C-alpha positions, 0 to 999 in steps of 0.5 A, spaced: 319 791 554 312 790 557 306 793 557 301 792 562 294 794 563 290 795 568 282 795 569 283 796 578 277 795 582 276 796 590 274 788 589 280 786 583 285 787 580 285 785 572 292 785 569 294 784 561 301 783 560 304 784 554 310 782 551 314 786 546 307 788 544 304 781 543 299 779 549 302 774 553 297 773 559 292 776 563 290 775 571 285 777 575 287 777 583 283 780 590 284 787 590 290 787 597 296 791 598 300 783 598 298 781 592 298 787 588 306 787 590 306 780 590 304 782 582 309 787 581 315 782 585 314 779 577 317 785 573 323 788 579 328 789 574 325 789 568 323 794 563 316 795 563 310 800 561 304 801 566 297 802 564 291 804 569 284 806 567 283 813 570 276 813 574 269 815 571 266 820 576 260 817 575 261 813 582 258 816 589 264 819 593 265 814 597 266 809 592 271 814 588 274 815 594 276 807 594 277 808 587 283 814 588 286 810 594 287 804 590 290 807 584 294 811 587 297 804 590 298 801 584 302 807 581 306 807 587 308 801 587 308 801 579 314 808 580 318 804 587 318 797 581 322 802 576 315 803 570 319 807 565 313 810 563 306 810 568 299 812 564 292 813 567 288 813 561 280 815 562 275 810 559 272 815 556 278 816 551 281 809 550 273 806 549 271 811 544 277 812 540 279 804 541 272 800 541 268 806 537 263 806 543 262 812 548 260 813 555 254 815 553 252 808 550 249 802 554 254 800 559 252 793 557 254 795 550 260 796 552 263 791 556 260 786 550 264 790 544 270 790 550 270 783 551 269 781 543 276 785 542 279 783 548 278 776 546 281 778 538 287 781 542 288 774 545 287 769 541 282 765 546 275 768 549 275 773 554 268 773 558 270 777 564 269 784 563 275 786 567 280 782 565 276 785 557 278 792 560 284 790 562 287 787 556 285 793 551 287 798 555 294 795 555 293 793 547 291 801 547 298 802 551 301 798 547 298 802 541 301 809 544 307 807 544 307 806 536 309 812 531 302 814 531 301 813 539 306 818 540 303 822 535 296 821 538 298 822 544 302 829 544 295 831 540 291 829 546 292 832 553 286 827 556 292 823 557 296 824 565 304 821 565 304 820 572 312 822 574 313 820 581 320 821 585 324 815 585 324 812 593 
């Protein structure tokens, strides 16, 4: 079973892939439909869980609209490619519970800690903050699938599970 962590933006998608709960690889690609589709093509006929970061609402409205469109495209593609689960994880949730910092801490502090944690998970230095977040989101989703994570998830209503109809 694969778990894919994703940190979407209007310029780039950052993906981290875990295979059987172990970090496999990460990549960052330009935000286009064709690039996203090509990425998901690699998971055709595979069992996978897709975990994507929710939007942080402290943005201007136009940026927020673009990010919602990007996330909708990614979750739709994950559904088309038969993801077993699609998790939309709020940034304040994974950052607070996983990194130990809240959204009210300085952005630079959150991103530095994210890079350190992601480097530890990947076993190599990760300095790109988008990739670092994708790795942390993916590992967070892996942990949510454990017995502890499922108990945590059942008590926490902030994780949204998306059940899209199959096309």
